N, C-alpha and C positions, 0 to 999 in steps of 0.2 A: 503493499500500500504506500503510495507516494503522496501523502498529505502530512501537513504539520498543523498544529493548533486547531484541530478540527472539533471545536466544541460548539454545539448548536444551542442557542439561547432559548430560554423558556418561551419567549415571544415567538421565535421561529418554529419551535415544536408544536405550540398551540395552533399557529397558522396553517402548518402543513398537516397536522393530524386531522383537521376537521373534515376535509373531503374523504379521507380514508375511512373515518368512522361512519360517515353517511353511507358510503359504499358497502361497509360491512354490514350496516343495518338492512340494507336492501337484500343483500345475500341471504341474511338470516331469515327475513321474512318470506323469501321464496323457497327456502329449504334447499338450496342448491349447493352452497359452499360445503356443507358437511358431507355431501355425496361425491365431492371431487376425487377422482382416482389419484390425481397427483397429490392432493392434500393427504389422502390416506397413506400414500407411499412415504411422504415426509414424516408422518406421524410414526410410522413403523420405525423409521430411523431416529426418532427422538427429536426431530426438527420441526418447529412450527412454521406456518406459512409466513413469508416475509416479503417485503417489497424490494429488496436488493440482496445480492449475494457477491461478495468480492472474490476475485480469483487471483492467484499469484502464479498461474501457469500461463505459458505463452500459447499462442494460437497453434504453433506447430506441435505442441504436446497434447492438444485436445481434439478428439473427433467431435464434429458438430452434434452428433446424436447422443454423445456421452454427457452433455451438459444437463445438470439437474434443473427441473422446472419447479417454481414456487408460485403458489397462488397468493396474490396481493390483495389488501383491502381497498384498493382503488388505483387510479392511474399512477404510474411511476415514471415521471420524466427522466430521460437520460441525456447527458451532454456529450458531444464529441469536441475535443479541443486538440488542434494541431500544434506542434512545436518543431523546432529544428531537429529532425531525426525520427519523428514518429507521430503517433496520435494516441490519445488517451480517452477513455470513456469514463465519465463521471456519474454518480448518482445525483439526480436533480434535487433531492430533498436534503441530503447530508453533505454533498460535495465531496464525497469519498471517491477516490480513484479506484474503479472497479477493474480495470485492465489497461494495459499499455501494449502497443505494438510498434516495432521499428518500421520505418519506411523512409525511402531516400528521395531527395529532391524537395522542391517547394511543394507543399501539400495544401490542397483546398478541400473543403468538406461541405456537403449539402445534405439536407433530408431528402430521402428517396420518394417521400410522399405518402407512405403508408402508416405513419405514426410509429414505426419500429426501426426501420433501416436508414443508413446513411450511405452516400456514395463518396468515397475518398478519391480525389483526383490525384493520380499518382503517375507521373511519367506520361506515357501515351495510352492511358486507360482510365476509366471509371471503375473503382473496385468497391465491392459491396461490403459494408461494415454493419454487422448486426448489433444494434444498441441493446438487445436482450430485454425489450419491454413491449407488451402488447395486450390487446383486449379481444375477447371472443364473445360475440353476441349470443344470448341465450334467452329467447323469449322476449320479455319486455325489459330486460337488463342485460348488462355485460359482465363478464368475469375477467379478472385482470391477472396477468402472470408476468414473471420475470425469470430470466436466466442470465448466465455470464455472457458479457459481450464477446463478440468474435470477429476478427478481421478475416473474411473469407477468401477463397481462391476464385470467386466468381467475378469476372471482369467483363466490361464492354470496351473493346479496343478501337483506337483510331487516333489520328493526328491532332494534337492540340485540343484535348477535351475541355469544354467550356462550361456553359450553363446547364443547370439541372432544374426543371420546373415540373409541376404536376397540376393538372386541371381535371376535375370531374371524374376521378378514377383512372386517369391516364398519366404516366410519367413520361418525360421526354428529355433525352440527353442530346447535346448539340456538340459537334466537333468542328472547331474553327478551321482546322487544317484543310478539310475537304468539304465542308458544308453538309456533311451527312447528319441526318436526323434519325435517332433511334428511339422508337417509342415502345412502351410496354404497359399492359394492364397492371395496376398496383396489385391486383389479386394474384399475379404471377409470382410475386415475391414470396407469397405464403407457400408456394409449392416447392421451393428450392430447399435442398438438404444442406446447402453451403459447402459440400465437399468439393474436392478437386475436379470431380468429373461433371459438376453441375454447370449449367449454362443458362443464362437468362435469355429467353427468346424475345426478340425485338422486331418490330416492323421497321424497315429502313427506307427512307426517302432522302432527298437532297435539295438544297437551295440552288438557284440558278448559277451562282458563283460562290466560291469558298470566301468567308469573311468572318470576322469576330461578331458573331450574331447570337440569335436565340429563336426558338420555336416552341409552339405549344400545340399538341395534337388533340383534337376533340374526340369524344367518344364515338362519333359516327365515322371517324376515319379522316375527316377534313383536318386542316391545320392552319395555323397562323405562323408566319415565318418572316424574318427581317430580310431586307434587300441590301446588297452591297458587294464589294469585291475587296481585293487586298489594298486598294488605294483609298476608297471612301465607302461609307455606309449612307444609304439614301432614304430608306423608308421600310415599308412592310407590305405584305399581301396576304390574302386568304384564299385557300384552295378547298375544293370539295374532296370527298373520299376517292374520286377517280383521278384527282391531280389537276382538274380543270380550275383555272383561276376564276374567282368569283369577284374579287375587288383588289385594288392596288392603290397605294399612295407613295409617291416619291418626294413628299413634302416633309421629310424628317431627316435633315442632315445629321450625321453622327448617331444614328439610332442606337439606343442602349437602354437596358433597365426595365424589362418586362414586368408587369404586375397585373393581377386579375382582380376585378371588382365585381359587384353584384350584377346579376342578370346578363351574364355573358360578356361583360365589358373587359376589354384588355387595353391597357395603357402602356406606351413606350416613351422614353424621353428623347428629346432632340436637343440640337444646339440652339434653337430659338423657340422653344416651347415643348408641347406634349402632343403626341398623336394618339387618338382614341379610336378603337374599334368597338362599336356598340352592339355587335351581333349581326348588323346588316349593312353598315357603311363606316367608312372612315371619316373622321373630322379632325381638324387640327386646331389646337388651342395655342394661339400665338402668345409669346412672352411679351411682345412689345419692345424688346431690346434687340439691338443688332447681334449681340452674342449673350445668350443666357442658357447655359447648358444644364440640363437635368439628366444625369446619367444613371440614377437609381431611384426607383419609386416604391413606396411602401403602402399597401392596402390595409384596410381594417374591415372587419366583417360587417356587412349591411350599410357600409359607408360609401358614398359616392365621391368622397374627398380621399385623394392620395397625397401622402407626404413625399416630397422629393428634395434632393440636394439641388443647389442653385449656384452655379459657377459663372461669374461674370468676367473672368479673365481667360481669354483665349490661349494665352501662353502658359497658363497653369502656375504662375509664379505667385499670385496673390491667394491667400487662404479664403475659403468660403466662410461667410458669416451670416448669410441669410439662407433660410429654407423656403421651399415653395409648397403652398397648399393648392392643389390642383383639383377643382371640382368638375368632374366629368358631366354632371347633370346640367349645371349652368354654364359649362365651357368657359370657365374663368380660372385665371391663376392669380393668387395673392402671394405676397412674400412677408416673411416675419424676420426681423433682425434678432439673432440669438444673443448678440453682444459678445461673442467670443468665437474663435475659429472652431471648426469641426471638420470631419472627413467622411468618406463613403461608408465606414463601419460604425458611424456615430448615430445612425437613425434607427427607430423602431416605433411601433404602435402599442399603446397600452390596452387594457381590457375594456375600456370604454371608448376606444378609438383615439385617445389622446395621442398628440404627437410628442415623441420623446427624443431629445437631442443630448448626447453625451459630448460635451464640448471640451476644448483644451484648457479651459479654466478649472477642470476637474469637477464640474458641476453637471448633474443630470437636470435638464431643463424640461418642464412640462408645459405644453402649449395646447390650448383649445383649437381643434381643427376647423371649427365653424367660424370662430371669431378672430382667431390669430392671437388671442390674449395669452399672455404668460400667467399660468394659474398656479404654479408651484416650482420648487426647485430643491435639490438635495446635493450637498457636497459629498462626493464619492472618494476623491483622491486629490493629491497635489497636482498643481498645474503641469502640463506636459506639452510637448511639441511634436507635430506630426513628422515621422522620418521621411527622408527623401525618396526612398524606393517604396513603391506600393506594396511589395512583398514583405517588407519588414513589419515586425510586430508593432501594433499600437492598440489602445483600448478599443474594445468592441462590445456591443450589446445585443443580446437576444432575449426575447420574451416568451414565456409560457403561461398562459392564463394571467394571473395578477402578480407573477414573479419575474423580475428582470435579472438576468445573469450578465454581469459586467466584468470583463478582464482588466486587470491592471499589470501589464507586462513588466513595467520597471520594478515593481515589488513581487513579481511572480505570484500574484494573488488573484482569486476569483471571488467576487462579491455577489451576494444574493439580496435583492432589494424587493421588499413587499410594496407593490405599487398602490395598494389600497390605503396604506398608512404612510407611505413614502418614508421608509426607514430601512437601514441595512439590518437584515436579520441574521446573517451569517456571512462569514469570510473564511476562505481556506488558503493557506499558503502552500503553493505547489512546488515541486522540485524540478520544474522546467519553466521556461518562459512561454506563456500561452500566446498563440498567434490567432488563428481562425477558430470560431466557435459556432456550432450548430446544435439544434435541440430537437428531440422527438418527444411527444407527450405520452405515448403509451396507450392512446385511446383508439377505439375502432374507427376506421374511415368508411364512410358510406360505400357499400358495394364491395368492401374487402373484408374477408372473414379469416379467422384462424390465425395461428402463430406459424412462423417458419423456422427453419434451421434444424429439421429432423426431429424435434421433440414432439411428443403427443401428450395432450391432456384431455381428460374425459370427464363427464358427469354421469354418475351412476344413477339408476332409478331411485326415487325417494317417494315419500307419502303423497306427493302431489303428481306422481306418475309422469315425471320428466323422463323422457326417453334418454338412454345413454347416448352420448354424442362423442365421437372421436374427432379430434381436431389436429390435422397435419400442420404440422407446422411448415490545374492546367498551366503544367508550366508552359507558358507561351510568351511571345514577344508583345510588349505594349509600349506606347508612347509614355514617356515620363509624365507628360502633362495630363494623361487620361486618368490613371490611377483609380479605376472605378470598377474593375472586373469582380464585383462582390455579389452579384444577384443572379 
């Protein structure tokens, strides 16, 4: 275990225990938890059900099917944190390091979309990382499970792997080096045993020309994809399942930063505004500036307002101090001055859709996305300065429900902030310098059932006649001025 000073405050324990207690109550009322085959097995071994289980064995020593499964009282978030030389998976409640794996080169990490897995961008491939947390629907409720994390041998290979996105049950991987688009049903991840012989089946298509881009495949087989080449990026288009173009816009120079909103809305940033696909047509929201680049957009559930970065310096020499609030419904962009510099890993959305900005003054700024008003702030760390190279570690923020996870590389520390009370409820000193961070919440995704990784968990018949159910379980070149390949 690679953590120090890992004491969880009483405030943190009470905050995190509540959802678990509620989940346990639901399980008790439905009389399913006591009948769990995996829980019985754990009892036979003298171990109670638990939300996390640490491992000190490397992936090469563990067969995926040999990992023990534990039933949990509720969702158990897991974090993947990269560092120079490897990746670690941490428990989202305690910040305990559950496992570490060595990996070479500059590593990126993104959620795979199913609430359980990550994709580690390693060399010329996306490599599947099992976070070891998932939910299985059972009637009108879910059962939650955990196992040890595992860096698998399952890869999707190609030149310059870039963005990972998921929409409506479909995940999409984009390769900048050849413009290939690999899509997969999220449910396919549950069928993998994560062994060396396993392979993720993907549908493959490609953009007109290779470029640093992004794509999103729809459930009907159609897709949204960016337009560009090695010299410039110009816009986006939408195709149907047969590959026939339905709509196109080339009014988005420097297109980057895909994000999905409600009712089929997809937004991408431009060097002079934001391009919106509303499910039927493209529209451009102009910034009104000669150059005002939005390279990353952050949505919130049920909100038409996207939070975006806002760069007014075409040479990339001046820091960003304003953020953009992009309303797709009114087709307006408003800006808010944060009062301090920030960068592409500084932005997130809170549980109520609030805009969160982790700035170089060491403060977490909270902004109302509707009014642009600064509503609150919390000092997290000492002042810091963005490093020159975008691959270098700098503070980053990720949010799960009402908890924000914030890295502090200079102190080799990970902070846990309760956004409902806006206070730091836990901090863990790490034995490595954290760089990228991603999170999975361990909840069921609509249309995706069961756990993956070769484990099985079942529910035996009980007094309510529940039938027994078996459940199977980029390093690339960038302009220094861009520094935005985060989304």
